[in-house]
N, CA, C and O atoms as CSV, one atom per row, in Angstrom:
chain,resi,resn,atom,element,x,y,z
A,1,MET,N,N,0.838,-1.191,0.000
A,1,MET,CA,C,0.000,0.000,0.000
A,1,MET,C,C,0.876,1.245,0.000
A,1,MET,O,O,1.816,1.348,0.788
A,2,ALA,N,N,0.567,2.188,-0.882
A,2,ALA,CA,C,1.344,3.420,-0.972
A,2,ALA,C,C,1.024,4.318,0.223
A,2,ALA,O,O,-0.109,4.341,0.702
A,3,SER,N,N,2.023,5.053,0.699
A,3,SER,CA,C,1.795,5.968,1.808
A,3,SER,C,C,1.679,7.387,1.276
A,3,SER,O,O,2.128,7.685,0.169
A,4,SER,N,N,1.076,8.256,2.070
A,4,SER,CA,C,0.877,9.628,1.629
A,4,SER,C,C,2.216,10.340,1.474
A,4,SER,O,O,3.221,9.979,2.087
A,5,VAL,N,N,2.185,11.367,0.630
A,5,VAL,CA,C,3.386,12.148,0.362
A,5,VAL,C,C,3.070,13.631,0.502
A,5,VAL,O,O,1.916,14.054,0.440
A,6,VAL,N,N,4.137,14.406,0.691
A,6,VAL,CA,C,4.019,15.850,0.814
A,6,VAL,C,C,4.716,16.481,-0.380
A,6,VAL,O,O,5.880,16.190,-0.658
A,7,LEU,N,N,4.004,17.338,-1.077
A,7,LEU,CA,C,4.601,18.142,-2.140
A,7,LEU,C,C,5.022,19.456,-1.520
A,7,LEU,O,O,4.206,20.157,-0.921
A,8,ILE,N,N,6.294,19.795,-1.661
A,8,ILE,CA,C,6.780,21.107,-1.240
A,8,ILE,C,C,7.326,21.781,-2.491
A,8,ILE,O,O,8.210,21.258,-3.169
A,9,ASN,N,N,6.775,22.953,-2.775
A,9,ASN,CA,C,7.167,23.682,-3.977
A,9,ASN,C,C,7.500,25.101,-3.556
A,9,ASN,O,O,6.634,25.837,-3.082
A,10,VAL,N,N,8.771,25.485,-3.733
A,10,VAL,CA,C,9.195,26.844,-3.395
A,10,VAL,C,C,9.268,27.654,-4.681
A,10,VAL,O,O,9.724,27.169,-5.716
A,11,PHE,N,N,8.806,28.903,-4.593
A,11,PHE,CA,C,8.697,29.750,-5.769
A,11,PHE,C,C,9.529,31.021,-5.628
A,11,PHE,O,O,9.560,31.647,-4.569
A,12,THR,N,N,10.197,31.384,-6.707
A,12,THR,CA,C,10.846,32.674,-6.814
A,12,THR,C,C,9.949,33.535,-7.694
A,12,THR,O,O,9.731,33.232,-8.867
A,13,VAL,N,N,9.434,34.608,-7.109
A,13,VAL,CA,C,8.486,35.485,-7.795
A,13,VAL,C,C,9.064,36.897,-7.800
A,13,VAL,O,O,9.360,37.443,-6.737
A,14,PRO,N,N,9.228,37.488,-8.965
A,14,PRO,CA,C,9.764,38.859,-9.022
A,14,PRO,C,C,8.844,39.856,-8.315
A,14,PRO,O,O,7.623,39.694,-8.312
A,15,GLN,N,N,9.438,40.878,-7.722
A,15,GLN,CA,C,8.637,41.922,-7.087
A,15,GLN,C,C,7.681,42.508,-8.113
A,15,GLN,O,O,8.050,42.729,-9.266
A,16,GLY,N,N,6.472,42.753,-7.690
A,16,GLY,CA,C,5.450,43.301,-8.563
A,16,GLY,C,C,4.598,42.241,-9.241
A,16,GLY,O,O,3.578,42.563,-9.849
A,17,LYS,N,N,5.007,40.972,-9.142
A,17,LYS,CA,C,4.271,39.877,-9.774
A,17,LYS,C,C,3.517,39.011,-8.759
A,17,LYS,O,O,2.933,37.991,-9.123
A,18,GLU,N,N,3.532,39.414,-7.502
A,18,GLU,CA,C,2.945,38.596,-6.450
A,18,GLU,C,C,1.456,38.311,-6.677
A,18,GLU,O,O,1.027,37.162,-6.569
A,19,ASP,N,N,0.677,39.332,-6.985
A,19,ASP,CA,C,-0.763,39.130,-7.198
A,19,ASP,C,C,-1.021,38.230,-8.395
A,19,ASP,O,O,-1.909,37.379,-8.353
A,20,GLU,N,N,-0.254,38.411,-9.457
A,20,GLU,CA,C,-0.410,37.565,-10.644
A,20,GLU,C,C,-0.066,36.119,-10.311
A,20,GLU,O,O,-0.742,35.196,-10.766
A,21,PHE,N,N,0.996,35.919,-9.509
A,21,PHE,CA,C,1.368,34.569,-9.101
A,21,PHE,C,C,0.252,33.905,-8.297
A,21,PHE,O,O,-0.088,32.749,-8.548
A,22,ILE,N,N,-0.316,34.624,-7.337
A,22,ILE,CA,C,-1.382,34.051,-6.507
A,22,ILE,C,C,-2.564,33.654,-7.387
A,22,ILE,O,O,-3.180,32.613,-7.158
A,23,LYS,N,N,-2.883,34.456,-8.373
A,23,LYS,CA,C,-3.968,34.122,-9.304
A,23,LYS,C,C,-3.643,32.817,-10.039
A,23,LYS,O,O,-4.503,31.945,-10.161
A,24,ILE,N,N,-2.408,32.681,-10.526
A,24,ILE,CA,C,-1.991,31.466,-11.231
A,24,ILE,C,C,-2.073,30.260,-10.297
A,24,ILE,O,O,-2.569,29.203,-10.689
A,25,TRP,N,N,-1.589,30.415,-9.067
A,25,TRP,CA,C,-1.609,29.313,-8.107
A,25,TRP,C,C,-3.046,28.873,-7.837
A,25,TRP,O,O,-3.331,27.677,-7.782
A,26,ASN,N,N,-3.939,29.825,-7.672
A,26,ASN,CA,C,-5.349,29.486,-7.426
A,26,ASN,C,C,-5.994,28.811,-8.629
A,26,ASN,O,O,-6.796,27.893,-8.460
A,27,GLU,N,N,-5.659,29.248,-9.840
A,27,GLU,CA,C,-6.211,28.611,-11.042
A,27,GLU,C,C,-5.764,27.154,-11.134
A,27,GLU,O,O,-6.572,26.273,-11.428
A,28,THR,N,N,-4.502,26.905,-10.887
A,28,THR,CA,C,-3.990,25.528,-10.899
A,28,THR,C,C,-4.674,24.713,-9.803
A,28,THR,O,O,-5.049,23.560,-10.016
A,29,GLY,N,N,-4.831,25.318,-8.640
A,29,GLY,CA,C,-5.460,24.635,-7.517
A,29,GLY,C,C,-6.898,24.230,-7.782
A,29,GLY,O,O,-7.356,23.211,-7.265
A,30,GLN,N,N,-7.618,25.010,-8.578
A,30,GLN,CA,C,-9.005,24.675,-8.894
A,30,GLN,C,C,-9.100,23.316,-9.570
A,30,GLN,O,O,-10.040,22.560,-9.324
A,31,PHE,N,N,-8.130,23.005,-10.420
A,31,PHE,CA,C,-8.116,21.687,-11.048
A,31,PHE,C,C,-7.618,20.624,-10.076
A,31,PHE,O,O,-8.264,19.593,-9.887
A,32,LEU,N,N,-6.476,20.878,-9.466
A,32,LEU,CA,C,-5.823,19.851,-8.652
A,32,LEU,C,C,-6.641,19.448,-7.432
A,32,LEU,O,O,-6.583,18.291,-7.014
A,33,LYS,N,N,-7.398,20.370,-6.852
A,33,LYS,CA,C,-8.151,20.022,-5.645
A,33,LYS,C,C,-9.242,18.992,-5.922
A,33,LYS,O,O,-9.730,18.343,-4.997
A,34,ASN,N,N,-9.626,18.839,-7.183
A,34,ASN,CA,C,-10.625,17.833,-7.538
A,34,ASN,C,C,-10.003,16.535,-8.048
A,34,ASN,O,O,-10.719,15.596,-8.397
A,35,ALA,N,N,-8.681,16.483,-8.091
A,35,ALA,CA,C,-7.995,15.290,-8.587
A,35,ALA,C,C,-8.074,14.162,-7.559
A,35,ALA,O,O,-8.072,14.396,-6.351
A,36,SER,N,N,-8.142,12.955,-8.063
A,36,SER,CA,C,-8.158,11.784,-7.201
A,36,SER,C,C,-6.853,11.723,-6.401
A,36,SER,O,O,-5.766,11.839,-6.967
A,37,GLY,N,N,-6.965,11.541,-5.103
A,37,GLY,CA,C,-5.787,11.418,-4.254
A,37,GLY,C,C,-5.312,12.716,-3.631
A,37,GLY,O,O,-4.413,12.697,-2.790
A,38,PHE,N,N,-5.893,13.846,-4.021
A,38,PHE,CA,C,-5.523,15.130,-3.426
A,38,PHE,C,C,-6.098,15.213,-2.019
A,38,PHE,O,O,-7.255,14.855,-1.800
A,39,ILE,N,N,-5.298,15.682,-1.064
A,39,ILE,CA,C,-5.762,15.825,0.312
A,39,ILE,C,C,-5.971,17.305,0.652
A,39,ILE,O,O,-7.083,17.718,0.980
A,40,ASP,N,N,-4.909,18.093,0.574
A,40,ASP,CA,C,-5.030,19.525,0.849
A,40,ASP,C,C,-3.776,20.249,0.362
A,40,ASP,O,O,-2.774,19.626,0.010
A,41,ALA,N,N,-3.858,21.579,0.351
A,41,ALA,CA,C,-2.715,22.405,-0.039
A,41,ALA,C,C,-2.825,23.755,0.654
A,41,ALA,O,O,-3.920,24.273,0.878
A,42,LYS,N,N,-1.677,24.307,0.985
A,42,LYS,CA,C,-1.611,25.646,1.577
A,42,LYS,C,C,-0.462,26.397,0.927
A,42,LYS,O,O,0.627,25.855,0.743
A,43,LEU,N,N,-0.719,27.644,0.586
A,43,LEU,CA,C,0.309,28.513,0.041
A,43,LEU,C,C,0.752,29.455,1.150
A,43,LEU,O,O,-0.061,30.173,1.732
A,44,HIS,N,N,2.044,29.445,1.437
A,44,HIS,CA,C,2.624,30.280,2.486
A,44,HIS,C,C,3.385,31.431,1.829
A,44,HIS,O,O,4.029,31.260,0.794
A,45,ARG,N,N,3.296,32.613,2.458
A,45,ARG,CA,C,4.011,33.784,1.949
A,45,ARG,C,C,4.977,34.264,3.015
A,45,ARG,O,O,4.619,34.372,4.187
A,46,SER,N,N,6.203,34.552,2.604
A,46,SER,CA,C,7.223,35.001,3.540
A,46,SER,C,C,6.872,36.365,4.120
A,46,SER,O,O,6.328,37.221,3.423
A,47,LEU,N,N,7.179,36.559,5.372
A,47,LEU,CA,C,7.026,37.858,6.003
A,47,LEU,C,C,8.188,38.779,5.645
A,47,LEU,O,O,8.109,39.993,5.832
A,48,ASP,N,N,9.266,38.193,5.131
A,48,ASP,CA,C,10.460,38.943,4.733
A,48,ASP,C,C,10.382,39.241,3.235
A,48,ASP,O,O,10.494,38.329,2.417
A,49,ALA,N,N,10.194,40.496,2.877
A,49,ALA,CA,C,10.058,40.880,1.465
A,49,ALA,C,C,11.304,40.562,0.650
A,49,ALA,O,O,11.243,40.526,-0.579
A,50,ASN,N,N,12.427,40.333,1.312
A,50,ASN,CA,C,13.676,40.030,0.606
A,50,ASN,C,C,14.020,38.544,0.610
A,50,ASN,O,O,15.105,38.161,0.174
A,51,ALA,N,N,13.121,37.713,1.091
A,51,ALA,CA,C,13.387,36.270,1.120
A,51,ALA,C,C,13.546,35.744,-0.304
A,51,ALA,O,O,12.863,36.202,-1.220
A,52,ARG,N,N,14.442,34.788,-0.485
A,52,ARG,CA,C,14.662,34.198,-1.808
A,52,ARG,C,C,13.376,33.566,-2.329
A,52,ARG,O,O,13.013,33.750,-3.491
A,53,PHE,N,N,12.694,32.826,-1.474
A,53,PHE,CA,C,11.448,32.184,-1.854
A,53,PHE,C,C,10.306,32.929,-1.160
A,53,PHE,O,O,10.080,32.761,0.039
A,54,GLN,N,N,9.601,33.741,-1.917
A,54,GLN,CA,C,8.493,34.522,-1.367
A,54,GLN,C,C,7.290,33.643,-1.043
A,54,GLN,O,O,6.517,33.946,-0.134
A,55,PHE,N,N,7.139,32.556,-1.792
A,55,PHE,CA,C,5.985,31.678,-1.621
A,55,PHE,C,C,6.426,30.229,-1.531
A,55,PHE,O,O,7.327,29.792,-2.248
A,56,ILE,N,N,5.775,29.485,-0.635
A,56,ILE,CA,C,6.027,28.054,-0.506
A,56,ILE,C,C,4.683,27.349,-0.446
A,56,ILE,O,O,3.833,27.671,0.385
A,57,ASN,N,N,4.502,26.386,-1.334
A,57,ASN,CA,C,3.297,25.567,-1.374
A,57,ASN,C,C,3.590,24.248,-0.659
A,57,ASN,O,O,4.592,23.591,-0.943
A,58,VAL,N,N,2.719,23.869,0.263
A,58,VAL,CA,C,2.809,22.576,0.924
A,58,VAL,C,C,1.477,21.866,0.678
A,58,VAL,O,O,0.424,22.331,1.111
A,59,ALA,N,N,1.541,20.740,-0.020
A,59,ALA,CA,C,0.333,19.996,-0.361
A,59,ALA,C,C,0.504,18.537,0.030
A,59,ALA,O,O,1.615,18.006,0.027
A,60,HIS,N,N,-0.600,17.901,0.365
A,60,HIS,CA,C,-0.587,16.487,0.738
A,60,HIS,C,C,-1.368,15.688,-0.292
A,60,HIS,O,O,-2.459,16.071,-0.713
A,61,TRP,N,N,-0.777,14.571,-0.682
A,61,TRP,CA,C,-1.380,13.658,-1.661
A,61,TRP,C,C,-1.399,12.260,-1.064
A,61,TRP,O,O,-0.541,11.904,-0.257
A,62,GLU,N,N,-2.385,11.475,-1.470
A,62,GLU,CA,C,-2.499,10.108,-0.955
A,62,GLU,C,C,-1.329,9.238,-1.372
A,62,GLU,O,O,-0.963,8.310,-0.651
A,63,SER,N,N,-0.722,9.527,-2.551
A,63,SER,CA,C,0.400,8.716,-3.022
A,63,SER,C,C,1.163,9.454,-4.110
A,63,SER,O,O,0.674,10.427,-4.684
A,64,VAL,N,N,2.353,8.981,-4.377
A,64,VAL,CA,C,3.148,9.500,-5.494
A,64,VAL,C,C,2.364,9.319,-6.785
A,64,VAL,O,O,2.314,10.218,-7.625
A,65,GLU,N,N,1.759,8.158,-6.933
A,65,GLU,CA,C,1.016,7.848,-8.161
A,65,GLU,C,C,-0.152,8.811,-8.372
A,65,GLU,O,O,-0.409,9.229,-9.501
A,66,ALA,N,N,-0.856,9.164,-7.306
A,66,ALA,CA,C,-1.982,10.100,-7.425
A,66,ALA,C,C,-1.485,11.466,-7.882
A,66,ALA,O,O,-2.080,12.086,-8.763
A,67,TYR,N,N,-0.397,11.930,-7.282
A,67,TYR,CA,C,0.176,13.225,-7.678
A,67,TYR,C,C,0.610,13.196,-9.139
A,67,TYR,O,O,0.275,14.099,-9.907
A,68,GLU,N,N,1.350,12.169,-9.523
A,68,GLU,CA,C,1.844,12.077,-10.897
A,68,GLU,C,C,0.706,11.985,-11.903
A,68,GLU,O,O,0.798,12.563,-12.986
A,69,ALA,N,N,-0.364,11.269,-11.570
A,69,ALA,CA,C,-1.517,11.169,-12.468
A,69,ALA,C,C,-2.174,12.537,-12.644
A,69,ALA,O,O,-2.539,12.908,-13.759
A,70,ALA,N,N,-2.325,13.281,-11.561
A,70,ALA,CA,C,-2.946,14.600,-11.637
A,70,ALA,C,C,-2.100,15.556,-12.468
A,70,ALA,O,O,-2.634,16.320,-13.273
A,71,ILE,N,N,-0.798,15.517,-12.281
A,71,ILE,CA,C,0.090,16.416,-13.018
A,71,ILE,C,C,0.134,16.029,-14.496
A,71,ILE,O,O,0.260,16.901,-15.355
A,72,SER,N,N,0.033,14.751,-14.799
A,72,SER,CA,C,0.056,14.338,-16.202
A,72,SER,C,C,-1.212,14.800,-16.928
A,72,SER,O,O,-1.188,15.026,-18.138
A,73,GLU,N,N,-2.315,14.939,-16.192
A,73,GLU,CA,C,-3.574,15.408,-16.780
A,73,GLU,C,C,-3.629,16.926,-16.892
A,73,GLU,O,O,-4.296,17.463,-17.777
A,74,HIS,N,N,-2.940,17.606,-16.011
A,74,HIS,CA,C,-3.013,19.070,-15.971
A,74,HIS,C,C,-1.623,19.625,-15.711
A,74,HIS,O,O,-1.148,19.607,-14.575
A,75,GLN,N,N,-0.981,20.107,-16.736
A,75,GLN,CA,C,0.340,20.716,-16.571
A,75,GLN,C,C,0.164,22.041,-15.825
A,75,GLN,O,O,-0.526,22.935,-16.316
A,76,PRO,N,N,0.773,22.177,-14.657
A,76,PRO,CA,C,0.606,23.413,-13.896
A,76,PRO,C,C,0.967,24.643,-14.730
A,76,PRO,O,O,1.968,24.655,-15.446
A,77,LYS,N,N,0.140,25.663,-14.622
A,77,LYS,CA,C,0.340,26.887,-15.397
A,77,LYS,C,C,1.669,27.548,-15.069
A,77,LYS,O,O,2.237,28.253,-15.903
A,78,GLU,N,N,2.167,27.325,-13.859
A,78,GLU,CA,C,3.423,27.968,-13.473
A,78,GLU,C,C,4.591,27.544,-14.370
A,78,GLU,O,O,5.583,28.266,-14.475
A,79,LYS,N,N,4.481,26.394,-15.005
A,79,LYS,CA,C,5.539,25.950,-15.916
A,79,LYS,C,C,5.501,26.711,-17.234
A,79,LYS,O,O,6.439,26.628,-18.027
A,80,GLN,N,N,4.426,27.451,-17.474
A,80,GLN,CA,C,4.261,28.186,-18.719
A,80,GLN,C,C,4.589,29.674,-18.571
A,80,GLN,O,O,4.482,30.425,-19.540
A,81,VAL,N,N,4.982,30.103,-17.383
A,81,VAL,CA,C,5.246,31.514,-17.113
A,81,VAL,C,C,6.754,31.713,-16.980
A,81,VAL,O,O,7.380,31.184,-16.062
A,82,ALA,N,N,7.328,32.478,-17.906
A,82,ALA,CA,C,8.787,32.626,-17.968
A,82,ALA,C,C,9.386,33.287,-16.727
A,82,ALA,O,O,10.509,32.956,-16.346
A,83,TRP,N,N,8.679,34.197,-16.099
A,83,TRP,CA,C,9.247,34.942,-14.972
A,83,TRP,C,C,9.160,34.198,-13.641
A,83,TRP,O,O,9.687,34.672,-12.634
A,84,LEU,N,N,8.514,33.062,-13.626
A,84,LEU,CA,C,8.285,32.319,-12.390
A,84,LEU,C,C,9.185,31.100,-12.309
A,84,LEU,O,O,9.251,30.300,-13.242
A,85,GLU,N,N,9.879,30.964,-11.184
A,85,GLU,CA,C,10.701,29.767,-10.949
A,85,GLU,C,C,10.033,28.910,-9.889
A,85,GLU,O,O,9.870,29.332,-8.744
A,86,ALA,N,N,9.644,27.691,-10.284
A,86,ALA,CA,C,9.028,26.736,-9.367
A,86,ALA,C,C,9.993,25.582,-9.143
A,86,ALA,O,O,10.723,25.190,-10.054
A,87,ASN,N,N,9.996,25.036,-7.929
A,87,ASN,CA,C,10.908,23.958,-7.554
A,87,ASN,C,C,10.157,22.874,-6.792
A,87,ASN,O,O,10.362,22.715,-5.588
A,88,PRO,N,N,9.280,22.116,-7.480
A,88,PRO,CA,C,8.484,21.110,-6.777
A,88,PRO,C,C,9.269,19.834,-6.495
A,88,PRO,O,O,10.116,19.419,-7.286
A,89,ALA,N,N,8.972,19.223,-5.353
A,89,ALA,CA,C,9.551,17.927,-5.004
A,89,ALA,C,C,8.615,17.231,-4.022
A,89,ALA,O,O,7.939,17.881,-3.224
A,90,LEU,N,N,8.584,15.908,-4.090
A,90,LEU,CA,C,7.770,15.109,-3.172
A,90,LEU,C,C,8.622,14.624,-2.003
A,90,LEU,O,O,9.798,14.300,-2.169
A,91,TYR,N,N,8.012,14.578,-0.821
A,91,TYR,CA,C,8.712,14.180,0.385
A,91,TYR,C,C,7.843,13.236,1.214
A,91,TYR,O,O,6.622,13.192,1.066
A,92,THR,N,N,8.505,12.486,2.083
A,92,THR,CA,C,7.812,11.734,3.121
A,92,THR,C,C,8.266,12.305,4.456
A,92,THR,O,O,9.330,12.917,4.550
A,93,VAL,N,N,7.464,12.106,5.473
A,93,VAL,CA,C,7.811,12.591,6.812
A,93,VAL,C,C,8.804,11.613,7.431
A,93,VAL,O,O,8.541,10.412,7.501
A,94,GLU,N,N,9.922,12.121,7.870
A,94,GLU,CA,C,10.952,11.301,8.519
A,94,GLU,C,C,10.888,11.389,10.041
A,94,GLU,O,O,11.227,10.438,10.746
A,95,ALA,N,N,10.454,12.533,10.528
A,95,ALA,CA,C,10.358,12.726,11.982
A,95,ALA,C,C,9.380,13.856,12.236
A,95,ALA,O,O,9.182,14.726,11.387
A,96,GLN,N,N,8.777,13.837,13.397
A,96,GLN,CA,C,7.900,14.939,13.777
A,96,GLN,C,C,7.846,15.034,15.274
A,96,GLN,O,O,8.195,14.088,15.980
A,97,TYR,N,N,7.405,16.186,15.769
A,97,TYR,CA,C,7.252,16.383,17.211
A,97,TYR,C,C,6.082,17.286,17.471
A,97,TYR,O,O,5.777,17.583,18.626
C-alpha cells in the first residue's frame, strides 16, 4: 500500500508579480483540488520581502502515483510563465514532534 506524500514547492516570484502569481496558483489549484488522491494544499508567503522564496506551497497527496496522475492530466500553469521559478519535489515525513 502506498503511503501519503508531501509536495513542497518553493517559488521565486519577481517583485510586482505577487498578485499575478497568486492568481496562477489558485487557477492551478481549482483543477488539482478535484484530482483523485488530493488531500489539501496551503500557500505560504514570507514575512520577509527580501526572502529568496516569497511563496512556498505545501500539499498532501495520498500517493506519489496520485500526484503524478494529476500532473500528467493538468500541466501546472506555473511551468508556462517565464518569470516564475518553481521547484516542486515530493517528500515523506521522517520525523515529527
